[in-house]
N, C-alpha and C positions, 0 to 999 in steps of 0.2 A: 505078426499082426493078428488080433482077435477077429473072430468071425463077424463081419458087418451085419447089422440088422437088415431085414428086408426094406424097411423105410429108408435107411441110409443108402442102401444100394440103388433103390429106385430114384431117390433125389439126385444122386451123383449121375446116374444114367440120363436123367432129364437135363441136368446141367451140361452134359457132354453133347447133347443133341444139337447139331448145326441148325441155325435158324430159329432156335427157341431161346429168346432173350428173356429178361425179367418180366416184361409185360405179357408176353405170350405165355410164359410159365404160370403167371398169376391167373390168366383167363382159363387156361387148361385145368389147373388145380382147383380153381373156384367152381368150375363146372362139374368136374368129376370127383372132387374131394381130396385127392392126394396124387403124388407122382405115380404110385403103383397103380391106381385106378386109371390114370391116363393111359398107361401102357396096356392095360387090360381092356380098354374101350375098343369097340368095333370101328373100322375105318369110316363107315357111314355116319356114326355118331360124332366122330371127330370132325368130319367135313361139315356138319351142320353148324359148327361154331363159326361166327363171323371172323374172317381173317385167317382161318385155318384151311389151307388148300392141300392139293395133292403133294406139293413139295414138302411141306411140314410133316404130313402123314408119312411120306416115304422116309424122311429123316428119322422119325420116331421108330419106324420098323427096322431101320438099319442099325440103330444104336442098341447094343445088346447088354445083358447083364455081365457078360464076359468083359466088355469094355469098362464097365463100372468097377469090376473087381481088379482089373489091371491098373486103373487109375488110383484106387485105394492102396494097392500095393506100392506104387510109385511114391505116393504121399508118405506112407509108413516108412519106406526106405530113406526118405529125406527127413525123417523126424517131424513130420507134419500131422497134426490132428485134423480130422474132417468132421464137422458138425452139420446137422441138417435142421431146417426150420421145424420147430415143434419138438425137437429132441433134446436130451440133456446137455447142458453146457452152453446152449445157444443164447446169445445176449438178449435179455428181455426187452431192452429199449429198442434194439434193432428189429425184433419180431413185431413191433407195433406198426412199422411204417408200411405204406403201400409198396408193392413190388419188393418186399424183403427178399434177400438172397435165399434161394432154396438150399444152398450149400455154402458153408464157410470153412475155408482152409485156415488153420491157425498154427503158426510157428511161435512157440513161447507158451504163455499161460494166460488165460482169461480168468478173472476172479469175480466174485459177487460185488466187490468194491468198485469194479469198473463201471457199474451202473451209475456212479457219480462221476461223469466224465464231461469234459469241455473240449470242443474242437477249436483248432486255430489254423487259419489258412491265409494266404496272401500271395504276393508276387514272387516268382522265381528269381527275378532280377531286382531284388529289393535294395533299398538304401541301407546305409549303416544305421541310421535311425530306426528303420523298420526291423532289422535283425536284432538290434539291441532291445527294442521294445518287446518284441516277441519273446526273446529269451527271458527278460525280466518278468513278464507276465506269467510265462510257463513255470518259472521257478517258484513264484509266489503261490500260484494255483496248486502246484504239486505239493508244496509244503502244507497247504491247507487241506490236503487229502484228496484232491481231485485228480483223476487220470486225464492226461493230456492226449488228445487224438489229433493226428494230422496225416499227411499223405506221403511223407518221406521224400518230397521233391526238394530241389535246390531252393535257397532263399528262406522265406518265412517258415515253411514246413520244417526244414532242418533246424532252424533256430529254436522252434517250439519244442521239438524232440530233445534237443541238447539241453535246453533250459530245464526240462523236467528231469532229465537224467542227472544233471548237476545238483539238483535239489534232493536226489535220492528218491525221487518219486517214480510213479508208473507212467508209461506212455504206450500208446497203440499206434501203429502205422498201417494205413489201409492202402494197398497197392493195386495197380491196374495191370498186373502181370501175373503169371503163374508163380508159385512159391519158389520154384527153382531158378528164377531170374531176379536179380537185383537191379532196379532202375531208379535213378541213374547209377551206373556202375561204380562211380566214385564214392557211393554211400555204402559199400560193403561193410566197412568197419562200423558205421552207424547202425546198420541193420543188425549186426551181431549184438551190439549193446541194447538195442530195443528189444530183441527177442529174449535177452537175459533179464530184462527189467520190465517186462510187459509182454507185448505180442505183436507180431506182424500178421495181418489178416487179409484175405482176398477171397473173392467169389469165383475167380477164374481158374480153370484147370491147370494142372501141371503142364509146363511147356509153352504156355501162352506168352508170346513176345509182346513188348510194348507197342500198342497201336493207338493212334490219335483218338479214335472214337470211343475207346474204352475208359478214358480218363473222366469225362463227364458222368458216365455210368458209375464209376468208382466213387465219385463225390457224394452220391446219395447215401452211401454207406458211412462215410465220414460223419455226415450230419446225423444219420440214424443211430449211431453208437453214442451220441452225445445229448446232453440236456440243452446245450446251446452251442452256437458257433461264433467265434471271434474273428472278424476281418481286420487284419492289421494294416495292410498296405496293398492296394490293388488299383489298376487302371480300369477303364471301361471295357477293355477286351480281355481282362484277366480271367483265366479258367476258374479262379477262386469264386467268382460270382455264381458259377453253377452250384457250388456248395451252398451259397446263401439262398438261392432259389429253392433248392431241395429242403433246406432248413425251414423255410416259410411254409412249404407244402406239407411238411411233417409236423407243423406246429411247435417247432423248436424256437428257443430264444435266439435273437440275432444281435450281436454286440459289434460295435465299430470303434476302432481307435482313430481319432481325427488325424488328418495329415495336411500337408501344405497344399494350397490350391494350384501351385505351379510345379508339382513334383511327383507326377504319376499316381496321384491318389484320387483321381476322378471317381473311380468305382466306390471308394469309401464315402466320399462326399455325397454321391448320389444316394447311397443307402441311408445316410443320415438325413438327407432331405426327405426321403420317403418314409422316415419314421423309425429307423433302427435305433437301438439304445446306444448312446455315446458313453464310452467308458474311458477313465483315465488311469485306472490301476486295478489290481485284483480285487480290492475291497468292493469296487463298484459291481463287479461280476458276482461276487459271493452274496452281496446284499440282494441282488435281483433274483438269484437262484434260490434264496433261502426259503425253506419250508414249502408253503403252498405257492410254488412258482407259477407264473403266468404261462399259458399256452396260447399265443396269439393266433388268430384265424387268418389275418392278412397283414401285409406290410403296413397298411394304413392304420391298423389298430394297435401297432406298437407305439409305446410312448417313450419319449426321451426322458432321461433322468439327470438332466444337467444340474449338478450341485445339490440334488435333493438329499437331505439328511446327512450332510458332510460334517462330521464332528470336528474335522481339522480346522474349520473356520468358525465354529460356533462357540468355542471356549469350553466345550464339554471335556471332562477328563477322559482321555483315550483309554485309561486303564479300567474305567468303570463299566459295568455291564450296560449295554445299550438299551435293553428292554427287561422288564420284570417278567417272572414266570407267568403272571396272569395274562401277558400280551402274546403268549406263544400260540402258534397254530396247533391243531389237534395232533399232527404227526410229531411236532417238536416237543409237545408236552408228554406224549407217550414215550419218546426216546429219552427224555430227561428222567422220567419216572423209572425207566428200566435200569438206570445207574444208581445203585444204592448209595445213600449218604455215608461217607467215610470209607468206602470200598472202591477198589479199582477193578473194572471188569473188561473183558475183551470186547472188541467191536462185534464179534460173532455172537456173543451172548446177548447183546442188545438187539441185534438184527433178528435173532431167533425168538425173542420174547413175543408172546401172543399179541400184545397190544401194538407192537411195532410192525410185526410181520404183515398185518392186514393192509398196510399202506403200500407194500411193494418195495423192492430193494432200492430203486432209484430215488423215490421220495424220502425213504428212511435215511439213506446215506447223505443226501443233501441236507436233511434236517440236522444230522450230527455235525456237519460242517458249519451250519448256521449257528448251532449252539456253541461251537468253539469260537466263532467270530463274536458272539454275544458274551463270551467269557463266562458261560455257565458250565461248560465242560472243558477239561484239559486233556490232551492226548499225551500218553506216556509211552516209553519204549515198549516194544512188544505189541504194538497196536492195541493198547489198553486205554480206557477212558476213566476219568474220575471227575466228580463235581468239584468246582473251584470253591 
């Protein structure tokens, strides 16, 4: 194991401190500037912060650098990479959210392309229709170049991961346990596939067992890693609705697959009633995410897209480009211009071009996906692009 940086060691130490959850960590770091500065602060200065009492101060003093070093050694022995907020490799979309995890454990590989990700959640006890729909959506979205994010739970989560894997795409699983625990245990094989074709991520330390209260906390990370969240099938008491609430708080898109009114889909129907975007297939999602995607402020500001612009019923030739280059957004135009006429270039070349880089990886990758959907770009083997 390489020598950890002081910033990483301090972040891990803070993450290990009992009684310091995401909100408390955000308050502490917001006040003092960094995890290292938190530990360097005097007891009296710590106690001046609202909500920080003797118990938290005592816990901070008892958690040592040695504890952090031991935790990093355990992670390294398990083949797990540990990232910290503000450090290299930390997902840029996740860094944007309130209470972003100070530490992220990664088994597998995170890539810049994962900035173009879509989450999918729903019932653990889903119907055959729900599982089939989740799998179909995930396959189509993965083929379009999006990374599929979910929680590796039974039901909809598992169907989403498997759909992405079947399409040869990437998928990320966000867990509510330490990296040395697979939950549910019957997903050990699925976990291995995900780690080999994406990554398993968690904010929880090694050895953390599954605990009911940690799953809602985990769900904010699922939304945070994604441009939007798809709710496939959920009742009113489904834990998946926590992910939807986090998505709205984080200004992410919320998409809902309609379900039967008598078949455990009350949560989906409530979300649609409150203004979430109804989708029927992957094209609906891709169209909504394209280029300058919306970042809604509240559920009431979300707009339904029932049948809008559906070429399948309009008689438009589906093989024709849907829009001319003159109708492209700024980021789409920059991405298209970065692909020379008559040449095939790698996605990395496009992403690193000065004109595209200014928009950030998330917007740039979504723009590339939109240009493919508009049939202005074509993806070739080796992750290369060429103009059509």
